[in-house]
C-alpha positions in Angstrom: -4.1 -17.6 -41.1 -6.9 -15.7 -39.1 -8.6 -19.0 -39.2 -5.6 -20.2 -37.4 -5.5 -17.0 -34.6 -8.9 -16.9 -34.7 -8.8 -21.1 -33.0 -5.8 -20.8 -30.6 -7.9 -17.8 -29.6 -11.0 -19.1 -29.1 -9.1 -21.4 -25.9 -8.1 -18.5 -24.0 -10.4 -17.8 -21.9 -9.0 -14.4 -20.9 -10.2 -11.8 -23.2 -7.9 -9.2 -21.9 -5.0 -11.3 -23.3 -6.2 -12.1 -26.6 -4.7 -8.3 -28.2 -0.7 -9.2 -27.3 -1.0 -12.2 -28.1 -3.1 -12.0 -31.3 -0.2 -9.3 -32.2 2.4 -11.4 -31.1 1.5 -14.2 -33.4 1.0 -12.5 -36.5 4.4 -11.3 -35.9 6.1 -14.5 -35.6 3.8 -16.8 -37.9 4.9 -13.4 -40.7 9.0 -13.4 -39.4 8.7 -17.1 -40.4 6.9 -16.1 -43.5 9.6 -13.9 -44.8 12.5 -16.6 -43.6 10.8 -19.2 -45.7 10.2 -16.9 -48.9 14.0 -16.6 -48.3 14.7 -19.9 -48.6 13.1 -20.5 -51.2 9.5 -21.0 -51.1 6.3 -19.1 -53.2 4.3 -16.8 -50.9 1.5 -19.1 -50.1 3.6 -21.6 -50.0 6.0 -20.0 -46.7 3.2 -19.1 -45.2 0.9 -21.9 -45.1 4.5 -24.1 -43.9 4.4 -21.0 -41.0 1.5 -21.6 -39.9 2.3 -25.5 -39.5 5.1 -24.8 -37.9 3.5 -22.4 -34.8 1.5 -26.2 -34.4 -2.0 -27.3 -33.5 -3.5 -24.0 -33.1 -6.1 -26.1 -30.2 -2.8 -27.8 -28.1 -0.9 -24.1 -28.3 -4.1 -22.4 -27.3 -4.9 -24.7 -23.8 -0.8 -24.2 -23.8 -1.3 -19.7 -23.4 -4.7 -20.5 -22.0 -3.0 -22.0 -19.0 0.6 -19.5 -19.2 -2.1 -15.9 -19.4 -5.0 -16.8 -17.4 -5.9 -14.8 -13.8 -4.6 -16.3 -10.9 -5.1 -16.0 -6.8 -3.2 -15.5 -4.1 -4.6 -18.2 -2.5 -1.8 -18.3 0.7 -2.5 -14.8 1.1 -5.6 -15.1 1.4 -5.8 -17.4 3.4 -3.6 -15.3 5.5 -5.8 -12.1 5.4 -8.5 -14.3 7.1 -6.4 -15.6 9.8 -5.7 -12.1 10.5 -9.3 -11.2 10.4 -10.1 -13.7 12.8 -7.7 -12.9 14.8 -8.5 -9.0 14.7 -12.1 -9.6 15.6 -11.3 -12.0 18.5 -9.1 -9.5 19.7 -11.4 -6.2 20.2 -13.5 -9.3 21.3 -12.0 -9.6 24.3 -11.2 -5.8 24.7 -15.2 -5.5 23.9 -16.0 -7.6 26.8 -13.2 -6.1 29.5 -15.3 -2.7 29.7 -18.8 -1.2 29.9 -17.7 1.8 27.5 -15.0 1.7 25.0 -13.6 4.3 23.9 -16.7 6.5 24.7 -19.2 3.5 22.9 -21.5 0.8 24.6 -19.7 -2.8 24.6 -21.9 -4.1 22.1 -22.1 -1.5 19.8 -18.1 -1.3 19.9 -17.5 -5.6 19.0 -20.6 -5.0 16.7 -18.2 -2.0 14.9 -14.9 -4.2 15.2 -17.0 -7.2 12.7 -18.4 -4.7 10.9 -15.1 -2.8 10.0 -13.1 -6.3 9.5 -16.2 -7.6 7.4 -16.8 -5.1 5.5 -12.8 -4.9 4.9 -12.4 -8.4 4.2 -15.0 -7.8 1.5 -13.5 -5.0 -0.3 -10.4 -6.1 -0.6 -11.7 -10.0 -2.4 -13.8 -7.4 -4.3 -10.8 -5.2 -5.7 -8.9 -7.7 -6.1 -10.8 -8.5 -9.4 -10.3 -5.2 -10.7 -7.8 -5.0 -13.5 -5.2 -2.2 -11.9 -4.4 -2.1 -15.1 -7.2 1.0 -15.5 -4.7 3.3 -13.6 -1.7 3.0 -16.7 -3.2 5.5 -18.8 -5.4 7.5 -16.1 -2.4 7.6 -12.9 -2.1 11.6 -13.3 -5.2 12.2 -13.3 -7.0 10.0 -10.3 -3.5 11.8 -8.4 -5.3 14.9 -9.2 -9.0 13.8 -8.1 -8.0 12.8 -5.3 -5.4 15.3 -3.8 -8.6 18.2 -5.6 -10.6 15.9 -3.5 -8.8 15.6 -0.4 -8.2 19.9 -0.5 -11.3 20.7 -0.5 -12.9 18.4 1.9 -9.8 19.6 4.3 -10.8 23.2 3.9 -14.4 22.3 4.2 -13.9 20.9 7.5 -11.1 22.0 8.9 -10.9 22.1 12.4 -9.2 25.4 13.8 -7.4 24.2 17.5 -3.9 22.8 16.8 -3.3 20.1 17.0 -6.5 18.6 16.7 -7.3 15.7 13.7 -9.0 16.1 10.7 -11.8 14.0 9.9 -14.8 13.9 7.7 -18.4 12.9 9.0 -21.7 11.8 7.1 -24.1 10.6 9.7 -22.5 8.6 12.0 -20.0 7.7 10.0 -16.1 9.3 9.8 -13.2 9.1 8.6 -10.1 10.0 9.6 -8.4 12.0 6.7 -4.6 10.9 7.5 -5.5 7.1 7.5 -6.8 8.5 3.9 -4.1 9.6 2.5 -2.4 6.3 2.8 -4.4 5.4 -0.7 -2.8 7.8 -2.7 0.3 5.8 -2.5 -0.8 3.9 -5.1 -1.5 6.3 -7.3 1.8 8.2 -6.7 3.2 4.7 -8.5 0.8 5.6 -11.4 2.0 8.7 -11.7 5.5 7.9 -11.8 4.5 5.1 -14.5 3.3 7.6 -16.4 6.7 9.8 -16.3 8.6 7.1 -17.9 11.1 7.5 -20.4 10.5 11.7 -19.8 13.5 12.7 -18.7 14.1 15.9 -16.3 10.6 17.1 -16.6 9.4 14.0 -15.9 11.5 13.9 -12.3 10.6 17.5 -11.6 7.1 16.6 -12.2 7.2 13.7 -10.4 8.8 15.5 -7.0 5.9 17.4 -7.6 3.0 15.4 -7.3 5.2 13.7 -4.2 5.6 16.9 -2.1 2.0 18.7 -2.1 1.0 15.7 -0.9 3.2 15.6 2.0 2.5 19.4 2.5 -1.4 18.9 2.8 -0.6 15.8 5.2 1.7 18.8 7.4 -1.5 20.9 7.4 -4.1 18.7 8.9 -1.7 18.8 11.1 -0.2 15.0 11.5 3.9 15.5 11.1 4.1 11.7 11.4 1.5 10.9 8.3 3.7 13.8 6.1 6.6 11.9 7.6 5.8 8.9 6.3 3.9 10.0 3.4 7.5 11.8 1.8 9.9 8.5 3.8 7.4 6.8 1.5 6.7 7.9 -1.9 11.1 8.4 -1.5 11.4 5.1 -2.1 9.0 4.7 -4.7 10.9 7.5 -6.7 14.2 6.1 -5.4 13.4 2.9 -7.5 12.1 4.4 -10.4 14.9 6.4 -10.7 17.4 3.4 -10.1 15.5 0.7 -12.6 16.3 3.4 -15.4 13.2 5.4 -15.7 14.2 8.9 -16.2 17.1 9.7 -18.6 19.7 11.5 -15.0 22.3 10.9 -13.9 21.2 8.1 -10.9 24.0 8.7 -8.4 23.8 11.9 -8.8 20.1 12.9 -8.5 20.0 10.3 -5.5 23.2 11.4 -3.6 21.5 15.3 -3.3 18.0 13.9 -2.7 18.7 11.5 0.0 20.8 14.7 1.4 18.4 17.1 1.8 16.1 14.1 2.7 17.7 13.7 6.0 18.8 17.3 6.0 15.1 18.1 6.8 14.0 16.7 10.1 17.1 18.5 11.8 15.8 22.3 10.1 12.2 21.5 11.5 13.3 20.5 15.2 15.0 24.2 15.1 12.5 25.8 13.5 10.2 24.3 16.5 11.7 24.9 19.0 12.8 28.6 18.1 9.2 28.6 18.3 7.1 28.4 15.2 4.5 25.9 16.2 4.2 26.1 19.5 1.6 23.9 20.5 4.5 21.1 18.8 7.4 22.2 20.7 6.5 20.5 23.9 6.5 17.2 22.1 10.0 17.6 20.6 11.5 18.7 23.6 9.7 15.6 25.5 11.1 13.6 23.2 14.9 15.3 23.1 14.7 14.8 26.7 14.2 18.6 27.2 11.3 18.6 29.0 8.4 16.4 30.8 5.3 16.4 28.7 2.3 13.9 28.2 4.0 11.8 26.3 6.4 11.5 29.0 4.1 9.8 31.0 2.8 7.6 28.3 6.3 6.5 27.6 6.9 4.8 31.3 3.3 3.9 31.3 4.3 1.6 28.2 8.0 0.6 29.7 6.5 -0.7 32.7 3.8 -2.4 30.9 6.6 -4.3 28.9 8.4 -5.1 31.7 5.6 -6.9 33.5 4.9 -8.7 30.3 5.4 -12.4 30.8 5.7 -14.9 27.7 2.6 -16.7 27.6 -0.1 -15.9 29.7 -1.4 -12.4 31.1 0.6 -10.0 33.4 -3.0 -9.1 34.9 -1.7 -5.5 35.0 -4.9 -3.3 34.5 -4.9 -1.1 31.2 -8.8 0.4 30.7 -8.9 3.7 32.1 -5.3 4.1 32.4 -3.4 3.4 28.8 -5.6 5.8 26.6 -6.2 4.3 23.1 -5.0 0.5 24.3 -7.9 -0.6 21.2 -6.0 1.6 18.4 -2.5 2.8 19.1 -1.6 1.0 22.4 -3.4 -2.8 20.8 0.1 -4.4 21.1 0.7 -3.5 25.1 -3.3 -4.1 25.6 -1.8 -8.1 24.2 1.6 -8.5 26.5 -0.7 -7.8 29.4 -3.7 -9.5 28.3 -2.1 -13.0 26.9 1.8 -12.7 26.8 4.8 -10.9 24.9 4.4 -14.0 22.7 0.7 -13.1 21.5 1.8 -9.6 20.3 4.7 -11.2 18.5 2.1 -13.4 16.6 0.4 -10.3 15.2 3.3 -8.8 14.4 4.5 -11.6 13.1 1.0 -12.2 10.6 1.1 -8.7 10.3 4.5 -8.8 8.5 4.3 -12.1 6.6 1.8 -10.1 4.8 4.2 -6.9 3.9 7.0 -9.2 2.8 4.8 -10.7 0.2 3.0 -8.1 -1.2 7.1 -6.7 -2.2 7.9 -10.2 -3.4 4.6 -10.3 -5.7 5.6 -6.8 -6.7 9.4 -7.1 -6.8 9.2 -10.3 -9.2 6.8 -8.6 -11.7 8.1 -7.9 -15.0 5.9 -5.7 -15.0 6.2 -1.9 -14.8 2.7 -0.2 -13.2 2.2 -3.4 -11.0 5.3 -2.7 -9.5 4.6 0.0 -8.5 1.3 0.5 -7.6 2.0 -3.2 -5.2 5.3 -1.9 -4.2 3.3 0.7 -2.7 1.0 -0.7 -0.7 3.3 -2.9 0.6 5.4 -0.3 2.0 2.8 1.7 3.7 2.0 -1.8 5.5 5.9 -2.1 6.9 5.8 1.2 7.8 2.9 1.8 9.9 4.2 -1.8 11.5 7.3 -0.7 12.2 6.0 2.7 13.5 3.3 1.0 16.0 5.5 -1.4 17.2 8.6 1.3 18.2 5.9 3.3 20.1 4.7 0.1 21.6 8.2 0.0 23.0 8.4 3.8 23.9 10.5 3.9 21.1 9.3 7.0 19.5 6.8 10.4 21.5 3.4 9.7 21.4 2.0 10.0 18.1 -1.4 8.4 16.1 -0.4 5.4 13.9 -2.4 1.8 13.9 -1.4 -1.4 13.0 -3.0 -2.4 9.8 -5.8 -4.4 10.3 -6.0 -5.4 14.0 -6.0 -1.0 16.0 -9.5 -0.3 16.2 -10.6 2.2 14.0 -12.5 1.6 10.8 -11.0 4.0 8.3 -7.4 2.2 9.6 -8.6 -1.1 8.7 -10.9 -0.9 5.4 -7.6 1.4 4.4 -5.5 -1.7 4.9 -7.7 -4.6 3.4 -8.0 -1.9 0.3 -4.1 -1.7 -0.3 -4.7 -5.6 0.3 -7.0 -5.7 -2.7 -4.7 -3.4 -4.7 -1.5 -6.1 -3.9 -3.9 -9.3 -4.7 -4.8 -7.2 -8.2 -1.3 -7.3 -9.4 -0.9 -10.8 -9.2 -4.2 -12.1 -10.7 -3.0 -10.4 -13.7 0.7 -11.1 -13.3 0.6 -12.8 -16.5 -2.0 -11.0 -18.6 -0.2 -8.7 -20.9 -1.7 -5.3 -20.7 -2.2 -3.6 -23.9 -1.9 -0.5 -22.7 2.1 -1.3 -21.9 2.2 -2.5 -24.6 0.9 0.9 -26.7 3.4 2.8 -24.5 6.8 -0.4 -25.8 7.2 0.0 -21.9 5.2 -2.6 -20.4 7.8 -4.9 -18.9 11.5 -3.9 -16.9 
């Protein structure tokens, strides 16, 4: 039997698949040998017959190699390459339209836009080769380290002005904390995986792992980020509950949880309007139509640009120097005025295709860890795209948002590509058995 297994495994190039294949193969041979012995064969003859029944080891190994080798979603990589080229082209156009953009000279702006996109694409291709299953036993540890780092950095680099954005700077490189926080989402998927089968205790701990980063984002302060994190992780937690990861009454818990979640925005608005957060009161009142605010001015600008937009071709309306952050938050509005509504829709469609592909890859997996980490990554891309589109349509008040892969923010671009790298890693190893999962007994679903 040992020679048979050795010969078969020599045909399988993916070393990560060897332990699971060997374990399954031994089980089949021993089970068949027992059946042969029950039919009257001697032990040695029963084992030889069981091995013969398995077929030629070379042919069987080649078949298993075809099944278990890592794969690449080249169609997704192709779309990502197209997105990278489109993003670079758009920012070259933006850069050529003004001598200074975002307090940067024309040449520096264009160079950084190309550099961020190239670095992000390279990071994605590097991460896709990393086996995501390293988080199977280290999800809680990695999530904890991430939160400690973000908390410490927030204390060291905190900005005392109310409403000011939190960023980390090292030399001339600046990282926006709000976008870095989105990298916690796939780690939260690994946390949920580790709490599988732990009942109410594990569920409560999972909720605590959810609430702390939401509170941290709120204190940055970034209310929109806190709400996105809360919504995305709540969807992930609900998916885990629906799938039966926790031995609890599913319907009762979900009803109570989402009812409490729905009541939170109303409670927060009441709290703000009663003076608890003075610097945010004006923005909330403007959104509710209770008072004028700078956000209303931006909304009027966006509405005007959209009304003047044409399906194909630019409208000729000036954007630089009038609309703030037209190169990042309102890049879709810039596309409408420069190339037409169809161009903005095409960009949104590209990002939507990537997000949908991320969902299809993740939800089609049998491995729970890959499913949850991929789902979280896809939700981040989808949620930010939706938020940015609504903001450009004037349906939401002015807030900090970004269109994944396109908005000019180095941190946002890099984070977007890192998340897609995780999705591609999930796809790459989708047919490779995870040893850590098999040992725990819940590697598939």
